[in-house]
C-alpha positions in Angstrom: 26.6 0.2 5.8 28.1 -2.4 3.5 31.1 -0.3 2.8 31.7 0.1 6.6 31.5 -3.7 7.0 34.0 -4.3 4.2 36.4 -1.8 5.8 36.1 -3.5 9.2 36.8 -6.9 7.6 39.8 -5.5 5.7 41.2 -3.9 8.8 40.8 -7.1 10.9 42.6 -9.1 8.2 45.5 -6.7 8.2 48.1 -6.4 5.5 48.3 -10.1 4.9 44.8 -10.2 3.6 44.6 -12.9 0.9 43.5 -11.9 -2.6 39.8 -12.6 -3.3 38.9 -11.9 0.2 36.0 -9.5 -0.6 33.1 -10.4 -2.9 29.8 -9.0 -3.9 26.9 -11.5 -4.2 24.3 -10.4 -6.7 20.8 -11.8 -6.4 20.2 -12.4 -10.1 16.8 -12.7 -11.8 14.1 -13.0 -9.2 10.8 -11.5 -8.0 9.0 -11.6 -4.7 5.8 -12.5 -3.1 3.3 -10.0 -1.9 2.5 -9.7 1.8 0.8 -12.7 3.5 -2.1 -12.7 6.0 0.0 -14.5 8.6 3.6 -13.7 9.4 5.0 -17.0 7.9 2.5 -19.3 6.2 3.6 -22.9 6.3 3.8 -24.6 2.9 3.6 -28.4 3.2 5.1 -30.9 0.8 2.4 -32.2 -1.6 0.1 -29.2 -1.2 -1.0 -27.0 -4.1 -0.1 -23.3 -4.2 -1.4 -20.9 -6.8 0.9 -18.0 -7.7 -0.9 -14.9 -9.0 1.3 -12.8 -11.2 1.3 -9.0 -11.0 -1.1 -8.9 -8.0 -0.7 -7.3 -4.6 -3.6 -9.3 -3.0 -2.8 -10.6 0.5 -1.7 -14.2 0.3 -1.8 -17.4 2.4 -0.6 -21.0 2.2 -2.9 -21.7 -0.8 -2.7 -18.6 -2.9 0.1 -16.0 -3.1 0.5 -13.0 -5.2 3.9 -12.2 -6.8 5.2 -8.9 -8.1 6.1 -10.1 -11.6 3.1 -9.8 -13.9 4.7 -11.9 -16.6 5.0 -15.1 -14.6 2.2 -17.2 -16.2 3.4 -16.4 -19.7 7.0 -17.2 -19.0 7.1 -20.6 -17.3 6.4 -24.1 -18.6 4.8 -27.1 -17.0 7.2 -28.9 -14.7 9.4 -25.8 -14.3 10.7 -25.6 -10.7 11.2 -22.5 -8.6 12.8 -21.9 -5.3 12.2 -19.5 -2.4 13.8 -18.9 1.0 17.3 -19.1 -0.5 16.5 -22.5 -2.1 14.9 -24.1 1.0 11.4 -24.2 -0.5 10.8 -25.8 -3.9 7.7 -25.6 -6.0 7.0 -27.4 -9.3 4.6 -25.9 -11.9 1.6 -28.2 -12.5 -0.8 -26.0 -14.5 -0.7 -22.6 -16.1 -3.8 -20.4 -16.4 -2.2 -17.7 -18.5 -5.5 -15.8 -19.1 -5.9 -15.4 -15.3 -2.2 -14.8 -14.8 -2.0 -17.8 -12.5 0.4 -20.6 -12.1 -0.7 -23.7 -10.1 2.3 -25.3 -8.3 2.9 -28.3 -6.2 5.0 -27.9 -3.1 7.9 -30.3 -3.4 9.9 -29.1 -0.4 7.9 -27.1 2.1 8.6 -24.7 4.9 7.6 -21.3 6.3 7.5 -18.5 3.7 7.8 -14.9 4.6 5.9 -11.9 3.2 7.9 -10.4 0.3 9.9 -13.6 0.1 12.3 -13.7 -2.9 11.4 -16.3 -5.6 13.9 -17.6 -8.1 13.4 -19.7 -11.2 16.6 -21.4 -12.2 17.2 -21.7 -15.9 15.6 -20.0 -18.9 12.7 -17.8 -18.0 11.3 -15.8 -20.8 10.7 -12.1 -20.1 12.6 -11.9 -16.8 15.7 -9.7 -17.1 18.9 -11.8 -16.8 20.6 -8.9 -15.2 18.2 -6.7 -13.4 18.9 -3.0 -12.9 19.3 -3.6 -9.1 22.1 -6.0 -9.8 23.9 -3.4 -12.0 23.6 -0.9 -9.2 25.1 -3.4 -6.8 27.8 -4.2 -9.2 28.7 -0.5 -9.6 28.7 -0.1 -5.8 31.0 -3.2 -5.4 33.4 -1.7 -8.0 33.4 1.6 -6.1 34.6 0.0 -2.9 37.0 -2.3 -4.6 35.6 -5.8 -4.2 37.8 -8.6 -5.5 35.1 -11.0 -6.8 31.5 -10.9 -8.0 29.2 -13.9 -7.6 25.7 -14.5 -8.9 23.3 -16.4 -6.7 21.6 -19.2 -8.5 19.3 -20.5 -5.7 19.6 -23.9 -7.3 17.1 -26.4 -5.9 18.6 -28.5 -3.1 19.6 -32.0 -4.0 17.4 -34.7 -2.5 
């Protein structure tokens, strides 16, 4: 599907297509939340949210499971994380490493979807800097001749 879209864009641009017109955007180091009880639980600024690493328990607006088991041992207090392409921001308040839990405070709220990607900008111990999925996407981009490669950072929005 992606290759077909790239071909359509190239055909529409014609022979005068500027260099750097095609690019691949790699997600970078991230993990995702497990399914939630409701379609899109609403996280409100100021609320507490507990993230449970390596669990597939159904979540809600107070407790969510995440796919990465190493979360609690890899973040520090005050670390921030983003979700929903940077629209939601959480700040680590307390780490319960023995339980695999990270208690966070919602700084910027919003609706979060099941299997929502979560990104922790900066240094995160134990999370692959270049996941295998990114390498697969990079190889695919090379095979269709993309001009540029970008790495999504999901940096927290400026307030």
